[in-house]
C-alpha positions as CSV (number, residue, x, y, z in Angstrom):
1,M,60.5,72.8,-17.7
2,K,58.0,75.5,-18.3
3,K,55.7,72.7,-19.5
4,L,55.9,70.8,-16.3
5,V,55.5,73.8,-14.3
6,F,52.3,74.7,-16.3
7,L,51.2,71.2,-15.8
8,F,51.6,71.3,-12.5
9,T,50.2,74.6,-11.9
10,S,47.1,73.5,-14.0
11,L,46.8,70.5,-12.0
12,F,46.7,72.4,-9.0
13,V,44.1,74.9,-10.2
14,F,42.0,71.8,-11.0
15,V,42.5,70.0,-7.6
16,V,41.6,73.2,-5.8
17,A,38.3,74.0,-7.9
18,L,37.5,70.6,-7.2
19,Q,37.8,70.9,-3.6
20,N,36.0,74.1,-3.8
21,V,33.3,72.6,-5.5
22,N,32.9,69.6,-2.9
23,A,33.1,72.0,0.0
24,Q,29.9,74.0,-1.5
25,K,27.7,70.8,-1.9
26,P,25.6,70.4,1.2
27,K,26.2,67.2,3.4
28,A,22.9,64.7,3.6
29,V,21.4,64.4,7.1
30,D,19.1,62.0,8.6
31,G,16.2,62.6,10.6
32,D,14.2,60.3,12.9
33,G,10.4,60.0,12.7
34,T,8.2,58.1,15.0
35,A,5.5,55.7,13.8
36,T,2.5,54.6,16.1
37,A,-0.5,52.5,16.2
38,K,-3.2,52.1,18.7
39,I,-5.1,48.7,18.8
40,I,-8.6,49.0,20.3
41,T,-11.2,46.6,21.5
42,P,-13.3,45.1,18.4
43,I,-16.9,46.6,18.3
44,A,-19.7,44.0,19.0
45,I,-23.3,44.0,19.1
46,E,-25.7,41.2,20.9
47,E,-29.4,41.1,21.2
48,G,-31.0,41.4,24.5
49,N,-34.8,41.5,24.1
50,S,-36.4,40.3,20.8
51,L,-38.5,42.9,19.2
52,S,-42.1,41.8,19.6
53,F,-45.2,43.2,18.2
54,G,-47.5,41.2,20.8
55,S,-50.8,39.7,20.1
56,I,-52.9,41.1,17.3
57,A,-56.0,40.3,15.7
58,S,-56.4,41.0,12.1
59,G,-59.3,43.0,11.0
60,T,-61.0,43.6,7.6
61,E,-58.4,45.9,6.0
62,E,-54.6,46.1,6.1
63,S,-53.3,47.5,9.4
64,T,-50.0,48.8,10.8
65,V,-48.8,48.2,14.4
66,K,-46.1,50.4,15.7
67,I,-43.6,49.6,18.7
68,S,-42.0,52.9,19.7
69,T,-38.3,53.0,21.0
70,E,-40.2,53.9,24.5
71,G,-42.0,50.6,24.1
72,N,-45.4,51.8,23.1
73,R,-47.7,49.7,21.1
74,T,-50.2,51.6,18.8
75,L,-52.7,50.8,15.8
76,E,-51.3,53.4,13.4
77,S,-54.0,52.5,10.7
78,G,-56.6,49.9,9.8
79,D,-58.7,48.0,12.1
80,A,-56.8,45.4,13.5
81,T,-57.3,44.6,17.5
82,L,-54.3,44.9,19.8
83,Y,-54.6,42.9,22.6
84,T,-53.1,44.3,26.3
85,S,-52.2,40.4,27.7
86,D,-49.4,40.6,25.2
87,A,-48.5,44.1,24.4
88,G,-44.9,43.3,22.9
89,Q,-41.8,44.8,23.6
90,T,-38.8,46.8,22.1
91,G,-36.0,45.1,20.7
92,T,-32.6,45.9,22.7
93,F,-28.8,45.3,21.9
94,D,-26.2,45.6,23.9
95,V,-22.8,47.0,22.0
96,T,-19.6,46.7,23.5
97,G,-16.2,48.1,22.4
98,A,-13.5,51.0,23.3
99,A,-14.6,53.0,26.1
100,D,-15.6,56.6,24.9
101,H,-15.8,56.0,21.2
102,T,-18.6,56.8,19.1
103,Y,-20.2,54.5,16.3
104,S,-22.6,54.3,13.8
105,I,-25.9,52.6,13.8
106,T,-27.4,51.4,10.6
107,L,-31.1,49.7,10.9
108,P,-32.6,47.6,8.2
109,A,-34.1,49.6,5.1
110,N,-37.8,49.3,4.3
111,G,-38.7,46.2,2.2
112,V,-35.9,44.1,3.5
113,V,-37.7,42.5,6.8
114,S,-40.7,40.4,6.8
115,L,-42.4,37.9,9.2
116,A,-43.2,34.4,7.8
117,G,-45.7,32.2,9.5
118,D,-48.7,30.4,8.5
119,G,-50.3,33.3,6.4
120,S,-48.7,35.7,3.8
121,P,-45.5,37.4,5.2
122,M,-45.7,40.4,6.7
123,A,-43.5,43.5,6.2
124,V,-41.6,45.0,9.0
125,K,-40.6,48.6,8.1
126,D,-39.6,52.2,9.8
127,F,-37.0,50.8,11.9
128,D,-36.1,53.3,14.8
129,C,-33.3,53.6,17.1
130,D,-33.3,55.7,20.6
131,L,-29.8,56.7,19.8
132,G,-30.6,57.7,16.3
133,E,-27.9,57.3,14.0
134,T,-24.7,57.5,16.2
135,G,-23.9,56.0,19.7
136,L,-21.4,56.5,22.4
137,L,-19.7,53.8,24.3
138,G,-19.7,54.8,27.9
139,S,-16.3,54.8,30.0
140,D,-17.0,50.9,30.7
141,G,-17.3,50.5,26.8
142,K,-20.8,49.6,26.8
143,Q,-24.2,51.1,25.7
144,T,-27.6,49.5,24.9
145,L,-29.6,50.5,22.2
146,T,-33.4,50.2,21.9
147,V,-35.0,49.2,18.4
148,G,-38.7,49.9,17.4
149,A,-40.7,49.4,14.0
150,T,-43.7,49.1,12.6
151,L,-45.6,45.8,11.5
152,V,-47.8,45.8,8.4
153,V,-50.6,43.2,9.1
154,G,-52.6,42.0,6.0
155,D,-56.5,42.0,5.9
156,S,-57.9,39.0,7.5
157,Q,-54.2,37.8,8.1
158,V,-54.2,33.8,8.9
159,S,-53.8,33.2,12.5
160,G,-50.5,31.6,13.7
161,E,-46.9,32.4,15.0
162,Y,-45.0,34.6,12.8
163,S,-41.1,35.5,13.1
164,G,-38.2,36.6,11.1
165,T,-34.7,38.1,11.8
166,Y,-33.3,41.7,11.3
167,V,-29.6,43.0,11.1
168,V,-28.4,46.2,13.1
169,T,-25.1,47.2,12.2
170,V,-22.7,49.3,14.2
171,N,-19.3,50.3,13.5
172,Y,-16.7,52.9,14.9
173,N,-17.0,56.4,13.5
């Protein structure tokens, strides 16, 4: 009987100790989190006006002709002749996207763009944008950017029509 009392007492102490250990263990709790997403209008760019260097008569030395972002055409170096009857124009692009968002502008690097025609290709370099490297879409999600550049006209460049393409890249910041 003593053994039985001892056994029940031991069992009772074991159960109480086990209950005590379980009572001290913290209970797991759950927390609710919120996930969100905002889908915005994709950014897009479309050419408005083509960049044109106008009518130029080459000279006896290499010349550079610049169209500024303000639309001014100047002979930067050399002895080419610029004709005022076809003074050229800046390139323009219409950028559209999400209202009031900023975006980066990437212009072609030197050595990438040239105009091809009847004679040797002519390099187009020093691209410039009136907005710099960053634009801001208006409350209507639109903005126009203006592009200028410099054309390298070879000495005794062959007469004819010359053309080429260039890429302006825009991307949300």
